[in-house]
Chimera marker file (.cmm) of the C-alpha trace (Angstrom):
<marker_set name="trace">
<marker id="1" x="117.766" y="101.187" z="96.178" r="1" g="1" b="0" radius="0.5"/>
<marker id="2" x="118.410" y="99.106" z="99.316" r="1" g="1" b="0" radius="0.5"/>
<marker id="3" x="117.605" y="102.071" z="101.586" r="1" g="1" b="0" radius="0.5"/>
<marker id="4" x="114.324" y="102.543" z="99.727" r="1" g="1" b="0" radius="0.5"/>
<marker id="5" x="113.381" y="98.856" z="100.084" r="1" g="1" b="0" radius="0.5"/>
<marker id="6" x="114.487" y="97.863" z="103.589" r="1" g="1" b="0" radius="0.5"/>
<marker id="7" x="114.486" y="94.071" z="103.900" r="1" g="1" b="0" radius="0.5"/>
<marker id="8" x="113.416" y="94.056" z="107.576" r="1" g="1" b="0" radius="0.5"/>
<marker id="9" x="109.683" y="94.293" z="106.781" r="1" g="1" b="0" radius="0.5"/>
<marker id="10" x="109.947" y="91.407" z="104.359" r="1" g="1" b="0" radius="0.5"/>
<marker id="11" x="112.070" y="89.339" z="106.733" r="1" g="1" b="0" radius="0.5"/>
<marker id="12" x="109.474" y="89.852" z="109.474" r="1" g="1" b="0" radius="0.5"/>
<marker id="13" x="106.737" y="88.684" z="107.114" r="1" g="1" b="0" radius="0.5"/>
<marker id="14" x="108.774" y="85.611" z="106.159" r="1" g="1" b="0" radius="0.5"/>
<marker id="15" x="109.550" y="84.608" z="109.775" r="1" g="1" b="0" radius="0.5"/>
<marker id="16" x="106.583" y="82.251" z="110.076" r="1" g="1" b="0" radius="0.5"/>
<marker id="17" x="107.431" y="80.312" z="106.939" r="1" g="1" b="0" radius="0.5"/>
<marker id="18" x="111.247" y="80.462" z="107.047" r="1" g="1" b="0" radius="0.5"/>
<marker id="19" x="112.485" y="79.809" z="110.593" r="1" g="1" b="0" radius="0.5"/>
<marker id="20" x="116.216" y="80.289" z="109.918" r="1" g="1" b="0" radius="0.5"/>
<marker id="21" x="117.255" y="83.985" z="109.954" r="1" g="1" b="0" radius="0.5"/>
<marker id="22" x="120.005" y="83.439" z="107.366" r="1" g="1" b="0" radius="0.5"/>
<marker id="23" x="117.538" y="81.723" z="105.016" r="1" g="1" b="0" radius="0.5"/>
<marker id="24" x="115.035" y="84.583" z="105.524" r="1" g="1" b="0" radius="0.5"/>
<marker id="25" x="117.697" y="87.161" z="104.705" r="1" g="1" b="0" radius="0.5"/>
<marker id="26" x="118.667" y="85.172" z="101.592" r="1" g="1" b="0" radius="0.5"/>
<marker id="27" x="115.072" y="85.003" z="100.304" r="1" g="1" b="0" radius="0.5"/>
<marker id="28" x="114.529" y="88.704" z="101.067" r="1" g="1" b="0" radius="0.5"/>
<marker id="29" x="117.710" y="89.540" z="99.116" r="1" g="1" b="0" radius="0.5"/>
<marker id="30" x="116.526" y="87.438" z="96.173" r="1" g="1" b="0" radius="0.5"/>
<marker id="31" x="113.200" y="89.295" z="96.103" r="1" g="1" b="0" radius="0.5"/>
<marker id="32" x="114.525" y="92.803" z="96.753" r="1" g="1" b="0" radius="0.5"/>
<marker id="33" x="117.910" y="92.792" z="95.033" r="1" g="1" b="0" radius="0.5"/>
<marker id="34" x="117.424" y="90.640" z="91.924" r="1" g="1" b="0" radius="0.5"/>
<marker id="35" x="115.745" y="91.535" z="88.668" r="1" g="1" b="0" radius="0.5"/>
<marker id="36" x="114.676" y="94.905" z="87.317" r="1" g="1" b="0" radius="0.5"/>
<marker id="37" x="114.079" y="97.753" z="89.746" r="1" g="1" b="0" radius="0.5"/>
<marker id="38" x="110.374" y="97.941" z="88.926" r="1" g="1" b="0" radius="0.5"/>
<marker id="39" x="109.948" y="94.260" z="89.870" r="1" g="1" b="0" radius="0.5"/>
<marker id="40" x="111.788" y="94.754" z="93.158" r="1" g="1" b="0" radius="0.5"/>
<marker id="41" x="109.712" y="97.816" z="93.988" r="1" g="1" b="0" radius="0.5"/>
<marker id="42" x="106.436" y="96.150" z="93.033" r="1" g="1" b="0" radius="0.5"/>
<marker id="43" x="107.204" y="93.064" z="95.128" r="1" g="1" b="0" radius="0.5"/>
<marker id="44" x="108.214" y="95.230" z="98.073" r="1" g="1" b="0" radius="0.5"/>
<marker id="45" x="105.037" y="97.317" z="97.808" r="1" g="1" b="0" radius="0.5"/>
<marker id="46" x="102.656" y="94.363" z="97.532" r="1" g="1" b="0" radius="0.5"/>
<marker id="47" x="104.306" y="92.333" z="100.285" r="1" g="1" b="0" radius="0.5"/>
<marker id="48" x="104.486" y="95.404" z="102.550" r="1" g="1" b="0" radius="0.5"/>
<marker id="49" x="100.781" y="96.132" z="102.063" r="1" g="1" b="0" radius="0.5"/>
<marker id="50" x="99.887" y="92.547" z="102.916" r="1" g="1" b="0" radius="0.5"/>
<marker id="51" x="102.220" y="92.741" z="105.914" r="1" g="1" b="0" radius="0.5"/>
<marker id="52" x="100.326" y="95.830" z="107.139" r="1" g="1" b="0" radius="0.5"/>
<marker id="53" x="97.030" y="93.995" z="106.681" r="1" g="1" b="0" radius="0.5"/>
<marker id="54" x="98.329" y="91.100" z="108.764" r="1" g="1" b="0" radius="0.5"/>
<marker id="55" x="99.593" y="93.469" z="111.459" r="1" g="1" b="0" radius="0.5"/>
<marker id="56" x="96.187" y="95.188" z="111.607" r="1" g="1" b="0" radius="0.5"/>
<marker id="57" x="94.262" y="91.914" z="111.761" r="1" g="1" b="0" radius="0.5"/>
<marker id="58" x="96.091" y="90.143" z="114.555" r="1" g="1" b="0" radius="0.5"/>
<marker id="59" x="99.783" y="90.322" z="113.738" r="1" g="1" b="0" radius="0.5"/>
<marker id="60" x="102.225" y="88.465" z="111.550" r="1" g="1" b="0" radius="0.5"/>
<marker id="61" x="101.682" y="84.707" z="112.000" r="1" g="1" b="0" radius="0.5"/>
<marker id="62" x="104.223" y="82.952" z="114.186" r="1" g="1" b="0" radius="0.5"/>
<marker id="63" x="103.994" y="79.586" z="112.461" r="1" g="1" b="0" radius="0.5"/>
<marker id="64" x="103.469" y="78.302" z="108.935" r="1" g="1" b="0" radius="0.5"/>
<marker id="65" x="99.928" y="77.545" z="107.828" r="1" g="1" b="0" radius="0.5"/>
<marker id="66" x="98.574" y="74.055" z="108.302" r="1" g="1" b="0" radius="0.5"/>
<marker id="67" x="98.144" y="71.922" z="105.236" r="1" g="1" b="0" radius="0.5"/>
<marker id="68" x="100.070" y="71.053" z="102.151" r="1" g="1" b="0" radius="0.5"/>
<marker id="69" x="102.736" y="73.298" z="100.698" r="1" g="1" b="0" radius="0.5"/>
<marker id="70" x="105.116" y="73.078" z="97.772" r="1" g="1" b="0" radius="0.5"/>
<marker id="71" x="108.740" y="74.250" z="97.830" r="1" g="1" b="0" radius="0.5"/>
<marker id="72" x="109.921" y="76.943" z="95.462" r="1" g="1" b="0" radius="0.5"/>
<marker id="73" x="112.244" y="75.134" z="93.057" r="1" g="1" b="0" radius="0.5"/>
<marker id="74" x="115.678" y="76.423" z="92.225" r="1" g="1" b="0" radius="0.5"/>
<marker id="75" x="115.487" y="76.797" z="88.456" r="1" g="1" b="0" radius="0.5"/>
<marker id="76" x="118.760" y="76.907" z="86.614" r="1" g="1" b="0" radius="0.5"/>
<marker id="77" x="119.571" y="76.907" z="82.912" r="1" g="1" b="0" radius="0.5"/>
<marker id="78" x="120.130" y="73.380" z="81.591" r="1" g="1" b="0" radius="0.5"/>
<marker id="79" x="123.887" y="73.863" z="81.313" r="1" g="1" b="0" radius="0.5"/>
<marker id="80" x="124.085" y="74.686" z="85.052" r="1" g="1" b="0" radius="0.5"/>
<marker id="81" x="121.472" y="72.252" z="86.375" r="1" g="1" b="0" radius="0.5"/>
<marker id="82" x="123.939" y="69.433" z="86.960" r="1" g="1" b="0" radius="0.5"/>
<marker id="83" x="126.260" y="71.667" z="88.986" r="1" g="1" b="0" radius="0.5"/>
<marker id="84" x="123.693" y="72.751" z="91.575" r="1" g="1" b="0" radius="0.5"/>
<marker id="85" x="124.362" y="69.816" z="93.907" r="1" g="1" b="0" radius="0.5"/>
<marker id="86" x="121.860" y="69.153" z="96.653" r="1" g="1" b="0" radius="0.5"/>
<marker id="87" x="120.338" y="72.656" z="96.677" r="1" g="1" b="0" radius="0.5"/>
<marker id="88" x="117.317" y="72.112" z="94.457" r="1" g="1" b="0" radius="0.5"/>
<marker id="89" x="114.813" y="74.265" z="96.341" r="1" g="1" b="0" radius="0.5"/>
<marker id="90" x="114.700" y="77.647" z="98.014" r="1" g="1" b="0" radius="0.5"/>
<marker id="91" x="113.992" y="77.648" z="101.759" r="1" g="1" b="0" radius="0.5"/>
<marker id="92" x="110.407" y="78.819" z="101.168" r="1" g="1" b="0" radius="0.5"/>
<marker id="93" x="107.284" y="76.775" z="100.565" r="1" g="1" b="0" radius="0.5"/>
<marker id="94" x="104.013" y="78.013" z="99.095" r="1" g="1" b="0" radius="0.5"/>
<marker id="95" x="100.832" y="76.850" z="100.844" r="1" g="1" b="0" radius="0.5"/>
<marker id="96" x="98.226" y="75.186" z="98.656" r="1" g="1" b="0" radius="0.5"/>
<marker id="97" x="95.096" y="76.034" z="100.690" r="1" g="1" b="0" radius="0.5"/>
<marker id="98" x="94.625" y="79.507" z="99.148" r="1" g="1" b="0" radius="0.5"/>
<marker id="99" x="94.968" y="78.042" z="95.664" r="1" g="1" b="0" radius="0.5"/>
<marker id="100" x="92.564" y="75.228" z="96.503" r="1" g="1" b="0" radius="0.5"/>
<marker id="101" x="90.073" y="77.822" z="97.735" r="1" g="1" b="0" radius="0.5"/>
<marker id="102" x="90.040" y="79.690" z="94.432" r="1" g="1" b="0" radius="0.5"/>
<marker id="103" x="90.125" y="76.644" z="92.183" r="1" g="1" b="0" radius="0.5"/>
<marker id="104" x="87.525" y="74.475" z="93.852" r="1" g="1" b="0" radius="0.5"/>
<marker id="105" x="90.286" y="72.213" z="95.157" r="1" g="1" b="0" radius="0.5"/>
<marker id="106" x="90.726" y="70.277" z="91.939" r="1" g="1" b="0" radius="0.5"/>
<marker id="107" x="94.256" y="68.900" z="91.601" r="1" g="1" b="0" radius="0.5"/>
<marker id="108" x="94.765" y="69.840" z="87.911" r="1" g="1" b="0" radius="0.5"/>
<marker id="109" x="93.710" y="73.443" z="88.537" r="1" g="1" b="0" radius="0.5"/>
<marker id="110" x="95.887" y="73.747" z="91.655" r="1" g="1" b="0" radius="0.5"/>
<marker id="111" x="98.862" y="72.244" z="89.809" r="1" g="1" b="0" radius="0.5"/>
<marker id="112" x="98.388" y="74.727" z="86.966" r="1" g="1" b="0" radius="0.5"/>
<marker id="113" x="98.274" y="77.649" z="89.412" r="1" g="1" b="0" radius="0.5"/>
<marker id="114" x="101.392" y="76.384" z="91.186" r="1" g="1" b="0" radius="0.5"/>
<marker id="115" x="103.211" y="76.144" z="87.860" r="1" g="1" b="0" radius="0.5"/>
<marker id="116" x="102.188" y="79.694" z="86.945" r="1" g="1" b="0" radius="0.5"/>
<marker id="117" x="103.147" y="81.185" z="90.304" r="1" g="1" b="0" radius="0.5"/>
<marker id="118" x="106.507" y="79.428" z="90.602" r="1" g="1" b="0" radius="0.5"/>
<marker id="119" x="107.648" y="79.773" z="86.992" r="1" g="1" b="0" radius="0.5"/>
<marker id="120" x="110.109" y="82.409" z="85.893" r="1" g="1" b="0" radius="0.5"/>
<marker id="121" x="113.010" y="84.121" z="87.622" r="1" g="1" b="0" radius="0.5"/>
<marker id="122" x="113.609" y="83.477" z="91.321" r="1" g="1" b="0" radius="0.5"/>
<marker id="123" x="112.603" y="86.985" z="92.366" r="1" g="1" b="0" radius="0.5"/>
<marker id="124" x="109.157" y="86.405" z="90.813" r="1" g="1" b="0" radius="0.5"/>
<marker id="125" x="108.635" y="82.901" z="92.152" r="1" g="1" b="0" radius="0.5"/>
<marker id="126" x="109.766" y="83.793" z="95.671" r="1" g="1" b="0" radius="0.5"/>
<marker id="127" x="107.670" y="86.964" z="95.816" r="1" g="1" b="0" radius="0.5"/>
<marker id="128" x="104.638" y="85.030" z="94.531" r="1" g="1" b="0" radius="0.5"/>
<marker id="129" x="105.124" y="82.275" z="97.120" r="1" g="1" b="0" radius="0.5"/>
<marker id="130" x="105.522" y="84.834" z="99.936" r="1" g="1" b="0" radius="0.5"/>
<marker id="131" x="102.412" y="86.672" z="98.757" r="1" g="1" b="0" radius="0.5"/>
<marker id="132" x="100.332" y="83.460" z="98.628" r="1" g="1" b="0" radius="0.5"/>
<marker id="133" x="101.600" y="82.615" z="102.112" r="1" g="1" b="0" radius="0.5"/>
<marker id="134" x="100.586" y="86.022" z="103.506" r="1" g="1" b="0" radius="0.5"/>
<marker id="135" x="97.240" y="86.113" z="101.703" r="1" g="1" b="0" radius="0.5"/>
<marker id="136" x="96.538" y="82.591" z="102.946" r="1" g="1" b="0" radius="0.5"/>
<marker id="137" x="97.118" y="83.777" z="106.514" r="1" g="1" b="0" radius="0.5"/>
<marker id="138" x="94.622" y="86.584" z="105.940" r="1" g="1" b="0" radius="0.5"/>
<marker id="139" x="92.072" y="84.154" z="104.487" r="1" g="1" b="0" radius="0.5"/>
<marker id="140" x="92.395" y="81.950" z="107.579" r="1" g="1" b="0" radius="0.5"/>
<marker id="141" x="91.454" y="84.931" z="109.770" r="1" g="1" b="0" radius="0.5"/>
<marker id="142" x="88.348" y="85.887" z="107.856" r="1" g="1" b="0" radius="0.5"/>
<marker id="143" x="85.033" y="84.096" z="108.237" r="1" g="1" b="0" radius="0.5"/>
<marker id="144" x="83.851" y="82.182" z="105.219" r="1" g="1" b="0" radius="0.5"/>
<marker id="145" x="80.747" y="83.609" z="103.553" r="1" g="1" b="0" radius="0.5"/>
<marker id="146" x="77.483" y="81.917" z="104.492" r="1" g="1" b="0" radius="0.5"/>
<marker id="147" x="77.110" y="78.649" z="102.634" r="1" g="1" b="0" radius="0.5"/>
<marker id="148" x="80.837" y="78.301" z="101.853" r="1" g="1" b="0" radius="0.5"/>
<marker id="149" x="82.921" y="75.707" z="103.643" r="1" g="1" b="0" radius="0.5"/>
<marker id="150" x="86.049" y="77.234" z="105.163" r="1" g="1" b="0" radius="0.5"/>
<marker id="151" x="89.032" y="74.909" z="104.890" r="1" g="1" b="0" radius="0.5"/>
<link id1="1" id2="2" r="1" g="1" b="0" radius="0.2"/>
<link id1="2" id2="3" r="1" g="1" b="0" radius="0.2"/>
<link id1="3" id2="4" r="1" g="1" b="0" radius="0.2"/>
<link id1="4" id2="5" r="1" g="1" b="0" radius="0.2"/>
<link id1="5" id2="6" r="1" g="1" b="0" radius="0.2"/>
<link id1="6" id2="7" r="1" g="1" b="0" radius="0.2"/>
<link id1="7" id2="8" r="1" g="1" b="0" radius="0.2"/>
<link id1="8" id2="9" r="1" g="1" b="0" radius="0.2"/>
<link id1="9" id2="10" r="1" g="1" b="0" radius="0.2"/>
<link id1="10" id2="11" r="1" g="1" b="0" radius="0.2"/>
<link id1="11" id2="12" r="1" g="1" b="0" radius="0.2"/>
<link id1="12" id2="13" r="1" g="1" b="0" radius="0.2"/>
<link id1="13" id2="14" r="1" g="1" b="0" radius="0.2"/>
<link id1="14" id2="15" r="1" g="1" b="0" radius="0.2"/>
<link id1="15" id2="16" r="1" g="1" b="0" radius="0.2"/>
<link id1="16" id2="17" r="1" g="1" b="0" radius="0.2"/>
<link id1="17" id2="18" r="1" g="1" b="0" radius="0.2"/>
<link id1="18" id2="19" r="1" g="1" b="0" radius="0.2"/>
<link id1="19" id2="20" r="1" g="1" b="0" radius="0.2"/>
<link id1="20" id2="21" r="1" g="1" b="0" radius="0.2"/>
<link id1="21" id2="22" r="1" g="1" b="0" radius="0.2"/>
<link id1="22" id2="23" r="1" g="1" b="0" radius="0.2"/>
<link id1="23" id2="24" r="1" g="1" b="0" radius="0.2"/>
<link id1="24" id2="25" r="1" g="1" b="0" radius="0.2"/>
<link id1="25" id2="26" r="1" g="1" b="0" radius="0.2"/>
<link id1="26" id2="27" r="1" g="1" b="0" radius="0.2"/>
<link id1="27" id2="28" r="1" g="1" b="0" radius="0.2"/>
<link id1="28" id2="29" r="1" g="1" b="0" radius="0.2"/>
<link id1="29" id2="30" r="1" g="1" b="0" radius="0.2"/>
<link id1="30" id2="31" r="1" g="1" b="0" radius="0.2"/>
<link id1="31" id2="32" r="1" g="1" b="0" radius="0.2"/>
<link id1="32" id2="33" r="1" g="1" b="0" radius="0.2"/>
<link id1="33" id2="34" r="1" g="1" b="0" radius="0.2"/>
<link id1="34" id2="35" r="1" g="1" b="0" radius="0.2"/>
<link id1="35" id2="36" r="1" g="1" b="0" radius="0.2"/>
<link id1="36" id2="37" r="1" g="1" b="0" radius="0.2"/>
<link id1="37" id2="38" r="1" g="1" b="0" radius="0.2"/>
<link id1="38" id2="39" r="1" g="1" b="0" radius="0.2"/>
<link id1="39" id2="40" r="1" g="1" b="0" radius="0.2"/>
<link id1="40" id2="41" r="1" g="1" b="0" radius="0.2"/>
<link id1="41" id2="42" r="1" g="1" b="0" radius="0.2"/>
<link id1="42" id2="43" r="1" g="1" b="0" radius="0.2"/>
<link id1="43" id2="44" r="1" g="1" b="0" radius="0.2"/>
<link id1="44" id2="45" r="1" g="1" b="0" radius="0.2"/>
<link id1="45" id2="46" r="1" g="1" b="0" radius="0.2"/>
<link id1="46" id2="47" r="1" g="1" b="0" radius="0.2"/>
<link id1="47" id2="48" r="1" g="1" b="0" radius="0.2"/>
<link id1="48" id2="49" r="1" g="1" b="0" radius="0.2"/>
<link id1="49" id2="50" r="1" g="1" b="0" radius="0.2"/>
<link id1="50" id2="51" r="1" g="1" b="0" radius="0.2"/>
<link id1="51" id2="52" r="1" g="1" b="0" radius="0.2"/>
<link id1="52" id2="53" r="1" g="1" b="0" radius="0.2"/>
<link id1="53" id2="54" r="1" g="1" b="0" radius="0.2"/>
<link id1="54" id2="55" r="1" g="1" b="0" radius="0.2"/>
<link id1="55" id2="56" r="1" g="1" b="0" radius="0.2"/>
<link id1="56" id2="57" r="1" g="1" b="0" radius="0.2"/>
<link id1="57" id2="58" r="1" g="1" b="0" radius="0.2"/>
<link id1="58" id2="59" r="1" g="1" b="0" radius="0.2"/>
<link id1="59" id2="60" r="1" g="1" b="0" radius="0.2"/>
<link id1="60" id2="61" r="1" g="1" b="0" radius="0.2"/>
<link id1="61" id2="62" r="1" g="1" b="0" radius="0.2"/>
<link id1="62" id2="63" r="1" g="1" b="0" radius="0.2"/>
<link id1="63" id2="64" r="1" g="1" b="0" radius="0.2"/>
<link id1="64" id2="65" r="1" g="1" b="0" radius="0.2"/>
<link id1="65" id2="66" r="1" g="1" b="0" radius="0.2"/>
<link id1="66" id2="67" r="1" g="1" b="0" radius="0.2"/>
<link id1="67" id2="68" r="1" g="1" b="0" radius="0.2"/>
<link id1="68" id2="69" r="1" g="1" b="0" radius="0.2"/>
<link id1="69" id2="70" r="1" g="1" b="0" radius="0.2"/>
<link id1="70" id2="71" r="1" g="1" b="0" radius="0.2"/>
<link id1="71" id2="72" r="1" g="1" b="0" radius="0.2"/>
<link id1="72" id2="73" r="1" g="1" b="0" radius="0.2"/>
<link id1="73" id2="74" r="1" g="1" b="0" radius="0.2"/>
<link id1="74" id2="75" r="1" g="1" b="0" radius="0.2"/>
<link id1="75" id2="76" r="1" g="1" b="0" radius="0.2"/>
<link id1="76" id2="77" r="1" g="1" b="0" radius="0.2"/>
<link id1="77" id2="78" r="1" g="1" b="0" radius="0.2"/>
<link id1="78" id2="79" r="1" g="1" b="0" radius="0.2"/>
<link id1="79" id2="80" r="1" g="1" b="0" radius="0.2"/>
<link id1="80" id2="81" r="1" g="1" b="0" radius="0.2"/>
<link id1="81" id2="82" r="1" g="1" b="0" radius="0.2"/>
<link id1="82" id2="83" r="1" g="1" b="0" radius="0.2"/>
<link id1="83" id2="84" r="1" g="1" b="0" radius="0.2"/>
<link id1="84" id2="85" r="1" g="1" b="0" radius="0.2"/>
<link id1="85" id2="86" r="1" g="1" b="0" radius="0.2"/>
<link id1="86" id2="87" r="1" g="1" b="0" radius="0.2"/>
<link id1="87" id2="88" r="1" g="1" b="0" radius="0.2"/>
<link id1="88" id2="89" r="1" g="1" b="0" radius="0.2"/>
<link id1="89" id2="90" r="1" g="1" b="0" radius="0.2"/>
<link id1="90" id2="91" r="1" g="1" b="0" radius="0.2"/>
<link id1="91" id2="92" r="1" g="1" b="0" radius="0.2"/>
<link id1="92" id2="93" r="1" g="1" b="0" radius="0.2"/>
<link id1="93" id2="94" r="1" g="1" b="0" radius="0.2"/>
<link id1="94" id2="95" r="1" g="1" b="0" radius="0.2"/>
<link id1="95" id2="96" r="1" g="1" b="0" radius="0.2"/>
<link id1="96" id2="97" r="1" g="1" b="0" radius="0.2"/>
<link id1="97" id2="98" r="1" g="1" b="0" radius="0.2"/>
<link id1="98" id2="99" r="1" g="1" b="0" radius="0.2"/>
<link id1="99" id2="100" r="1" g="1" b="0" radius="0.2"/>
<link id1="100" id2="101" r="1" g="1" b="0" radius="0.2"/>
<link id1="101" id2="102" r="1" g="1" b="0" radius="0.2"/>
<link id1="102" id2="103" r="1" g="1" b="0" radius="0.2"/>
<link id1="103" id2="104" r="1" g="1" b="0" radius="0.2"/>
<link id1="104" id2="105" r="1" g="1" b="0" radius="0.2"/>
<link id1="105" id2="106" r="1" g="1" b="0" radius="0.2"/>
<link id1="106" id2="107" r="1" g="1" b="0" radius="0.2"/>
<link id1="107" id2="108" r="1" g="1" b="0" radius="0.2"/>
<link id1="108" id2="109" r="1" g="1" b="0" radius="0.2"/>
<link id1="109" id2="110" r="1" g="1" b="0" radius="0.2"/>
<link id1="110" id2="111" r="1" g="1" b="0" radius="0.2"/>
<link id1="111" id2="112" r="1" g="1" b="0" radius="0.2"/>
<link id1="112" id2="113" r="1" g="1" b="0" radius="0.2"/>
<link id1="113" id2="114" r="1" g="1" b="0" radius="0.2"/>
<link id1="114" id2="115" r="1" g="1" b="0" radius="0.2"/>
<link id1="115" id2="116" r="1" g="1" b="0" radius="0.2"/>
<link id1="116" id2="117" r="1" g="1" b="0" radius="0.2"/>
<link id1="117" id2="118" r="1" g="1" b="0" radius="0.2"/>
<link id1="118" id2="119" r="1" g="1" b="0" radius="0.2"/>
<link id1="119" id2="120" r="1" g="1" b="0" radius="0.2"/>
<link id1="120" id2="121" r="1" g="1" b="0" radius="0.2"/>
<link id1="121" id2="122" r="1" g="1" b="0" radius="0.2"/>
<link id1="122" id2="123" r="1" g="1" b="0" radius="0.2"/>
<link id1="123" id2="124" r="1" g="1" b="0" radius="0.2"/>
<link id1="124" id2="125" r="1" g="1" b="0" radius="0.2"/>
<link id1="125" id2="126" r="1" g="1" b="0" radius="0.2"/>
<link id1="126" id2="127" r="1" g="1" b="0" radius="0.2"/>
<link id1="127" id2="128" r="1" g="1" b="0" radius="0.2"/>
<link id1="128" id2="129" r="1" g="1" b="0" radius="0.2"/>
<link id1="129" id2="130" r="1" g="1" b="0" radius="0.2"/>
<link id1="130" id2="131" r="1" g="1" b="0" radius="0.2"/>
<link id1="131" id2="132" r="1" g="1" b="0" radius="0.2"/>
<link id1="132" id2="133" r="1" g="1" b="0" radius="0.2"/>
<link id1="133" id2="134" r="1" g="1" b="0" radius="0.2"/>
<link id1="134" id2="135" r="1" g="1" b="0" radius="0.2"/>
<link id1="135" id2="136" r="1" g="1" b="0" radius="0.2"/>
<link id1="136" id2="137" r="1" g="1" b="0" radius="0.2"/>
<link id1="137" id2="138" r="1" g="1" b="0" radius="0.2"/>
<link id1="138" id2="139" r="1" g="1" b="0" radius="0.2"/>
<link id1="139" id2="140" r="1" g="1" b="0" radius="0.2"/>
<link id1="140" id2="141" r="1" g="1" b="0" radius="0.2"/>
<link id1="141" id2="142" r="1" g="1" b="0" radius="0.2"/>
<link id1="142" id2="143" r="1" g="1" b="0" radius="0.2"/>
<link id1="143" id2="144" r="1" g="1" b="0" radius="0.2"/>
<link id1="144" id2="145" r="1" g="1" b="0" radius="0.2"/>
<link id1="145" id2="146" r="1" g="1" b="0" radius="0.2"/>
<link id1="146" id2="147" r="1" g="1" b="0" radius="0.2"/>
<link id1="147" id2="148" r="1" g="1" b="0" radius="0.2"/>
<link id1="148" id2="149" r="1" g="1" b="0" radius="0.2"/>
<link id1="149" id2="150" r="1" g="1" b="0" radius="0.2"/>
<link id1="150" id2="151" r="1" g="1" b="0" radius="0.2"/>
</marker_set>
């Protein structure tokens, strides 16, 4: 399966939001090598399509988006939570601007979306955070419709 889902495309996409190459490789492995095959393939396909869109609209960003972001929490079963030590978050943050744009910016709505996107197994949460990051970069490149404030 690894040959079918080469991590290089994903690592390139993650470069702007995860500066350390070892951390990028770790997050890519979590997304592409954990969970059921259909989840790995779906995440690869969606993130690769967004990566192509970024490449065709000015390239992969070279820095993280401005604004607030939330880290992807390391979720462990209760019996293992005490043993995790200082590693309580993955080395990936999810920007809030795209979620604020679709929710009207209200804190309760944004918090609910964050909870939904970051809940579940790590491969889901990390893929969701990477996708929000990439889609946010695309949103920043596009002009806001007339009458809509672009944040």
